[in-house]
N, C-alpha and C positions, 0 to 999 in steps of 0.2 A: 608597391614600396620601393620598386626600382632594385629588386634583388635579382640575381641571375637565376632563370629558369633551370632547374636540375642541378644547381650547384651544391656543394656538400655543406657549405655555410650558409645557404639561404634560408632553411628552417629556423636557424638560431638567430639570425639577424631579423627574420620576420617576427617571430615571439618577443625579442627585445623591443621592437618596434610598437607592437601592439599591447604590450604588456600592462601599459597605462590603462588602456580601455577594459581588460580584463579584471584589473583592481578595482576599477570605478565601478563596473557592473556588480562585481562581488559585494562590494560595500553597501549597495543599495538597499539589502535585506529585501528586495521584492522579487518574489519568484516561489518556486515550488520547495517545500521543506521534506528532508529525507533524514529521519532520524535526530532532528533539531538542527540540520545543517541546511543553510539556503543554497539552493541549486539553481541559478538562473543562466548560466551560459556554460557551453562546453566547446572545446577547440579541437579541430584535429587539422594538422597541416596548416593551409589558409583557408579554412572554412569553420565558419562559427555557428553554433545553434543556440537561440534564446528559448528558455523554456519558462512560461509564465502560466498562471492559474487561471487568469481571465484576460480579456482583450484589453482593458485599462491599464493592466500591469505590463503587458506586451508594448503598449504604445509608450509607456515610461522607459522602458529599456531602448526601444527604438529611438526615443529622443535623445538619449545618452549617446548612442552609436552616431546619430546625424551630427551631434556636436562634436563629436570627436574627429570626424573625418574633414568636417569643416575647418577646424582649427590647425589640421595637419596638412591641408590640401589634397586629401584624397577624395575619390568618388566611387560610389557603391554600383556595382552592376546591377541593377534593379531587374533585368530581365532573368537574371540567374537566381534571384532571391524570391524563395517560395514561402509560403505559411501553411500550416497543418493543423487542424482543430480536432482534437480527441472529444467525441461525446461522452457523456456520463449516462449510462443506460439507455433508455428510449428518448431521453430529451434531445431535442434538435432545435435550440433557439435560434433565431435569426442573428446573423453575424455582420455587423457593420464593417465596410471596407477598412483594409489596415493599410495605411499609407506609408512609403519610405521614400523621402525628398519629394513628396507631393504626388507620388505615383502609386496607385492601387496595386497591390501584391497579388499574384496568382495563387489561387488556394488549390491545394491538392489533397487528395483523399489518403487515408491510411493504406488503402490497396495499392497504391502507387509504389510503396515500398516492396510489396511482394512482387510486382511486375518488374520493376528494376533489379531486384535479387535474381529473378528467373532469366533476366535477359543477360545479366552479367555472366551467370553460370553457362548459359548457351555460347556466349561468345568465348568464354574460357575453354569449354569443350569442344569449340567448333562444331556446333550442331547446327542444324537449320532454325530460321527464327521461329517457325511454326509447329514445332515438334511438341510433343505432349510433355508437361512440365512434370506430372507425376512420373511417367515412365524413366525420364532422364536422371531423376533423383534416385530412383529405385535401381537403375542399371548401373549408376556410379557408386551406389552404397553411401550416399551423401544426404544429409539432412536437408529436407526442404525448408521454406521460410516458415511456415506454420510450427514445423519439429522444432527448428532452431530458436524460435521466439518462444515456446514452452519450456525448452531447456534453459534458456537464459532466465526466464521468470522463476523457475525452480531454484536456480543458482543464486538469484537475488534473494528469495525468501529464505533460503538455508544460512545466509549471512545474517539474517535478522533474528536466527534462533538463540543468539547468545544473550538476548534481553532475560534479566533475572527476576523481574516484577511481572507477575502475570495475574490476569483478572478472569475470574469466573463469572459468567452472566447467563442468564436466560432469554433467549431471543425467541419469542412467539411470532409465527406467522412470517410473512416476506414484507419487504418495504411496499406501502401502498402508494401507488403512483399517482391515482387519480383520487381526488378528495371524495367523489361521490361513493367510492367502494366503503366508505366508512358507514355507509346505511345499507350495505348489502347484508340480506338475511343470513345466508350461508356462506361465510367467508372461506375461500380456499388458502392454502398454503402448507408449510411445513414447521413442525416444532423442533428448535435445535437446542441442545446443551453445548455450549461454547466455551472454549478457554482461549481468551486473547490477552495480548500484552497492552502495556499502557499506549502504546502508539496505535491500537486498533487492529493490528495484524492477528489473524485467527491462527492459532497453532494446533489446535485439535477440537474435534467437535463430536456429538454423538447425536443421531437422529432419533426423535423420540418414537417410540413404537408400543407404548404402553408396556406390559409385562416383557416384551421381547427386547426392550431396549437394551438390558446388559445381560440378556441370555448367554450370549458367546463370549463373555468377559470372565475370565478366571479370577475368582476371589479367595483369600485364605479364609481359614475357619472363623478367624476373629472378624473378618470383614463380612461375613456373611450375617452376622448379626445385626448389621446397620440397616437403616432404612433405605427406600429407593433413592431418595434425594442425596443421602450422604454416600450411598454407593455411585452415584453419578460423578460427585466431586472427586471419589477416590479414584475412579477409572480415569479421569480427565488428568489428574495429578500423577499417574503413573508414569506418563508420557513427558514429563519434564525431566530435561537433562540435567540442568544445574538446580539441585535441591535446597541451595541457599537463597531462598526467595520467599516472598510473602504472596499468599492467594487470598484474594477478596471474594466472597459471596455474599447473597443477601439473605433474607429471614426465610425464604423458600428451602434453603439448604442448611442453614445453620443450626447447629445442636452442641452442645458442651461435649458429647462423645466424639463427634468429628473433629472438633477442635484439638482435643487431646490426642486422638489418634494420629491426626498429621503431624503433631509436634513430636510425639514419641516413637512412632513407627516410620515416618516417611522423612523426618527432619526438616518439616516445611512449616512456617509459621502462618497463621491465618488471621484475618480480619474481616468483620462481618457484622450485620445486625441479626438480633435474634428475637423472636417471640416470648413474651413473659411467661407462657406456659411450658417453655423448654428449659427454664433456667435452674430446675430441681432445687428450689429452696435458696438460690443465691440471691433473689430479690429481696430477701430479709436483710442482707447486707448491703443491699443499694439503696439510694434515695428514691422516693416514689416520683411519678412524673409531675404531680402538684408541686412538690418540694422543689424540683429542679427549675419549675418554670417561676417560682417565687424567688428563688435565689439568684437566676441569672437574667431575669427581666430588667 
């Protein structure tokens, strides 16, 4: 952009110059969503990262960047432009070449970030290139790449704990990757009792272990009279920090006693479906299924 290298005003001038590109990318509504906010570009100094959920979305973002530089007389350094693909689980679909100004971009692996982090730390500490990475971080009492990544992930999750609407659901087994496993005789997996928010972030869970599921959880005398399903709900609701919320659960857990207990003792409102045999006579005050179908069909 013609700004002076290392000048005090250079970053400000550069940001003013490319602000139109940032605004155009942010207004596209194409990208990854975090808490309802579209995040498709991140800038640091004179570097920019495009974040997209698919190759098609990334190509749309690159097309905007190409038209911007063409209208402003700029040229991208394709040799320094890289793309990185993050896989989902064990899936590894074929990726078509990603082009910028007609040139295919080099693809880097996620492991390249760790290597760059280690090399930068070696240069900072003036260590030989082939020294042990684990040893140099241990000697310097500094977090390695994986440790730093875990801390940043935990910090990000902690910021999402302010969600007030929670969802209680029963997740049985693990996600079946191969369709043939549907016909497996003895399916393997784990059963979880999960409390998650509307965004899908899991805040708490209990591993099902039969009678041992809630053995090490302390309940009050009133809570001991509840059934196993209602005790699971109470145990997961105890870790809710903001009690002004609504908890949903299905008819596996729903009882009138549970709804009353959550409202009176925990200050938590509940919503869910319930079986007719658990209504304790309330079904006499409600319309039958046939009457509801006749009225609203």
